[in-house]
N, C-alpha and C positions, 0 to 999 in steps of 0.2 A: 459627455459623452462622461463614464465614468476617469478620475484622474488614475497618472500614469502614473505606474508602479515605478519606476527608474525618475519620476520625480522627483520621489520620496527622499531627504536626508543621510550621508549616511555618519556611520563611526566608523572608529579603530575595532580591531578585536581588545573583548575584555575578558579573555577567558584566562590566560597565559601568558604576561604580556612579555617574558624575559625567557619564553623558549621559541629556538626554532624551529621553525615548521618546515621542515622537508616534500619537496616535490613529488608527486605517483612519477617512477621512472616507464624506460620503457619496454621497460620488463617485468614490473611488479605486477604484471595477472598474471606471474606463476605462483605469487605467493598470496594465500587463500585469506590471509585476514590483511593485507597491504603492509605484512611486519609492522614492527613497535612506533610508537609515539603520534604527533598531530602533523597532519597530511594536507596541504596546500590542494586546491582541486583546481581543472581549469569547465569552461564553460562542455567544451566537451566532454572532459568529465562525466559530468551532471548529466548530461545525453544516457551514455551509458549507464550510468546507474538507476535515469528509465526505464531503457529496454530492462533492464535484468528485475528492474522493483516490480516490469510489467506481466515478466513469462512466470515471476514470483509470485502475482497476486490471483492468483486461483481463478485467471477471469473476471477479477473484480479490482478493486483498489484506483479504480480512474482510468478513461479510455489515453492509451498512446499517442494517438495525435491531438489531447489536446494536453497533456503533459507536452509535447515538443513543440506548440503552439507560444505556452507559458514561456519557455523555454527561450523560443527566440524573440518572444515581447518582453522577459523580465531578469534578463541577464545578456551581460556585453560580452562580448569577447575579452575583455581585460577585466573583468572579474576575478577575482579570487574567492574560492571558500573554501572551509577548515571543518574536515573532520578530524573525533579525536578517537581512541581505542578508548574501549571499557575499563582495561587495569590503568586506563591512566586521569580520571578524571579527580579535578582538585578537592577534597574531603569539604568545603564550604563553600564553592559556589555553588548555582543557585540550578536548577535544571525544570522544567516543563515541556511537558507537550505540546502543539499545537496544528490541529486538521482540522481542512474544508471541507465541508460536504453540500451538498445541494445537489440541482437540475446539469446537468450536466448540457443540458442544451440554453441553458443564460451563459455556462461559462464559455460555449465557441461563439454565442454573441458577444464575443468580450466581457463578459461580469465575475467579478472573483477573484479579482488580481490586486485586490488590497487590502479584504475581510481575514485572511489569517498577519500580515504587520500589523493589520489594527488590532488584532489580541495579544498578540506577543507586546506589543506595543501599551493595550490598556495591562497587561501583568506586569509586564516593569514596573509601568505605574502604582499598580497594588503592591507591591514587593517596596516601592519608595515608603508610600504611606506607612509600613509598617516598619522601615527603618531597618530595611534590608537592602539589600545588593540588586543590583538588575541582573539580569540573564545571562550565564554565563554557559551552555550547554542549551539545545533542542533533543529531541529523538523523536524520530520519526512515526506513528504512529503505530504504521505497518505497513507490508510491503506492496506495495501498487505504484502504477504510475503518476498520479499527484502527489497520494499524502507521503510519500519517500524525499519525494521531487520537494514539495511549500520549505522545508526548514533550512534546504539548499539555499533557497532564493532570501528565506528571510537573512540567510549568513552573505551570499552576497551584498549586500544593505547594509545590516547590521551588525556585522562585528564576531557574531558571536559562532561557540565550533557547535559540530549536529554528532550528534552520537553513534557510533560503529558499531546499533543493534537496533532493535523496535519492541515490543510489549509481546507485535503476533505472529510471526513469523510466517504470516502468509498475508493477505487481505480477508479482513471478516462483516459480518454482512451487520453485525450490532456491535459496539463499544463495550460492554457486558465481554464477550467472547476475545479476551487480554489477558496474557500473565499482572500486572499492575490491579485490575480489577480480584483474577485468582488470590493473589496474594495480599488484601487488600491495604493497597499502601492509598497515601491521602491523597482525596480525586478533588478535593474543596479548596478554594473557590474555582469554582466554574463561570468563566468568564467568556462570555459572547459577543462579536462584534459584526458586520456587515461590513459589505462594501463603500468608500470609500464617495460619494454625490458627490456631483459638481459645482456645488456649496465647499468642501473641503470637509465637511460635517456628515457624520459615519451614526450608525446605532449603537448602543452598547449596554452590555445589562451584567451585570454579573449574580449569583443565584447559587445558594447552601443547595446542595442536591442530597436526595439519600441516596440513592446510590447509580452505579455504571449508566442501568436500564431508565434511570431520572437525570441521568445527563441526555442520554439521548432522546429522551418525549423533551426535554425542554429545550434541544440543541432545532430540531425541526420544528416546534414551535414557532419560534425563531424566526426561524428560516423563512417560515411559510409568511410571517407579516414584512419579509423583506426579501424580494423576486425571488422567492425560491432558495436563497444562496445563505450562506453564516459560514462562521470561522468558529473556532473555540479551542481556549486555552485552557489548562487545567493538570494535576498531578504536578503542583509544584514541590521538586525534593532538590537534597542537596546531593551533589556528589557522591559522601559518602553514602549514601544511601541507594547505589547501583553501580561503587568502583567497585571490578572484580576480584581485587586485593582477599577482599573479605569471601569466604566461599560463600556464606546465607546469599550474598547478595545474586549470585551468579542462576539461582532458579527465579528470580524477578524477571527476567525479561530476555529473548531472546540474543547474542553474544552474535559480532562480525559477518550481520545481512546484510548490511550495507559493502561492504567489503565482495561478500559473493554473489549482491544484484553488479556491481562493478566490475568485476569478470564476466561474468553469464553478457550484460550486457556488450564488454568488448567485444565479445567473440563474436556475439548476434550481429554487433555493427560492421566490423570487420569485413568478416568471414561471409557475412549473408550465404552461408550453407545450414540449410536442412539438418544431412547427415555431419558434417565436421561437427557443427555445435553439439548435438549427441554423444558422440564420442567424448568432445571437450565435457562435458555433464557427466561424463561417467568418471574425472579423473576427481571429483567431487566425492568428500562423502554423502552424499546425499543419492540416495536409494531409490531410482527412477525407474518407468515402466514405458515402452509402446504401447498404450490401451488402444488406437484403432489409428485410421490412414483415411482421409477419403474428401466429398464435397460436401461445403456446409448448402445443402437444400431447403433450409426453410430457420427462424425465428420468429415465437411466436412471444408476445410480453402479457402480463396477465396485472395487476395493480393488486400487494399485499399489505393493506396497514404501511400506506407509503412509500411501499420500496415497489422497485421492478423484478415480478418474478419473470419468470419466464422460460423458456426451453427451445437449445438450436440443435436442429437436427444435421447429424453428418450423417452421407450414408455412401459404400462404394457398389459397385458392381454386384457385393453377396450379400453385401449387410447391411444396416441400419443406429446406429447408436444418440440415443438421444442425452444430450447435457441440463440439467436440470436447474435453474441461478435465482439464486435474491441477490439484485447486486453480482456477489459471487458466484462460481461452481460451487454446487456445494453436491452432486450427485450425478454420478452417467450410470447408465441401464441401455443394453443392451436389446433392442426394443425385434431381433429378429431371433436371437437365441431367450428372449424374458430373462433375462438373469442381470444382478448389479454386479456392474465392471467397477464402481470405487464409488468413495463416498466422505466429507468432511470426518475429520481434519485434515485426509488427506487432501494435497492440492492435487488438481484437473487444469491443465495449462494448455497452450493453443501457438503452434505455429506455423506460416506459411509452409507448406514445401519447398515451392517456387525461391523465395530470397531468407528463410528463414525468420519473419518481422515474427512479432510476439504481436497479441492481441487482446485485445477483453473483449465482455461480452457488448461493451458498450460501440465498441469498433464496428461488430459488426453491420454491416446494413444500414449504416447511420449515412447521415448528410454528405455524398460526397463535397459540395459544394463548402461546407462545413471543412469537417474533418479530412484533414492531408491525409493519414490512415485509414482509409475506411475499408471497409471490408466488403465486398461483392458479395449478393449468394452468390454459389458457382465455384468460392474459395476453393481451391484441395489445400489442407490443414492437416496437420500432426496432431494428436490430442495425447499429449504426456501427463504421465500420474507420479505422481512425487507423494513421497511414503515421511509425514507427517516426523516432525520432532519429536523428539520424546517429550519434551514439555510439553505440547501441546496436548498429546494423549492424555493430559488431568482428566480426572474424572467430570468434574466439573463443566471443564470444555465440552467433554464430547457429550454430556448432555445439552450443552447448546445448542451444537453444534445438529442438535438431532431433533430437537423442537426446529430448528431453523428447516432440517431437512422437509421430513414431514408433515411440515405448516407447506414447502412450496409446492408437493405431491400432492397436495391434497385441493389448489388451484389447477390439476389439471384430473380430472376421475377419469375421462376418458379414454387414458392412455393405462390405466385397472396396475399400476407399478403396484410393486410389490416395496411396500413402509418400512423400513428399517425400525425393527424393536432395538436392535442394538450397530454397534459399532465393528464393523467388519475390515480390519486394515489391509490396506493396497496388497502388504507382499501373499497374502492367505487368500482373497478376492485371486491373483494373477495365476496362486499356484492351480486354483480348479479352471479359472478362465482358458490358460493357453496350454492346457491339455485337449 
């Protein structure tokens, strides 16, 4: 069996030894950005973040059931994790992002618990060989139950701080679909690692890639040779590259998204009330719309270039809607009216009507013996659309979303869905859809 994550030695924080961290208080959910400074978070807080990030992930970013299993297995009640706000990054401290990718099925079997930590340690080793200091900050690769969680697990065991932000603003099918790539930030080196074997050893490779697309290719190739799982560490930067006291840095990533996930996840976890949550969601600057409410009647998957491409069917007594996804939900189509309802980069998010549980496409009709948050066919859900952040509507990102949408729809030719040639914002679609 794989080595237990909790058997790894821990070290104290290196990010800012002299700064007194503030603990998240009972009323901090009222602060959209948690206030200012560096915050200490508990295991309960991390579960809030996982729930909120799952909702923000547009059906992707990892299974919420798997995230909760990871939290239970890899975090202790006494663990303290720290995150730092974007304006407080220390200029000469090192940053990277670390992501986990691969088969959810393998992860449910207990794999994938050490690969990300191995990537972190290898990036630190690379920095040391270069005469540099170790990592002080990690940034989540995206909003999603798993990849938003991973930096906090490392924070608990290695003392680094997690930045309150991410470069995607949601979950996305490909690594190229992030603001770091759009702004041509330094990607290399890319470090790929496997899980730790019972022998205590793991596989690793350091590659120099051409671009984010090449990174995706190299990572998936490495994963196929290592139990269909891998972690990657890349985008080594300094605090000065992302500190948002510098105006140009604000364009490079989405600020405050981890705090947003905490706020949303706390409400979801505490209230467990669908309508109460929608009211709470409306208190934020996010523009949201109820796209549809009904029962999940079917889920069908077809493999596209190594991705799980699929269609979730949701119906009520009047209409049926199809949600097409490539890991992440990309397009909603009303099969009764024969019209487009929503499309990426706008987000298409799921909540159960009964108890406001957020869910990903991976949670729907999964193995209930493995996934404690399996969503069975027949479950009543609400489909909530979130208008994309302005930075997500960058022309290059829109083009990448269109390419992925078109590729996904071609896998379902029998549905005869009209393939969009341009991005139509959710607010425009809703103006016509609700008439």
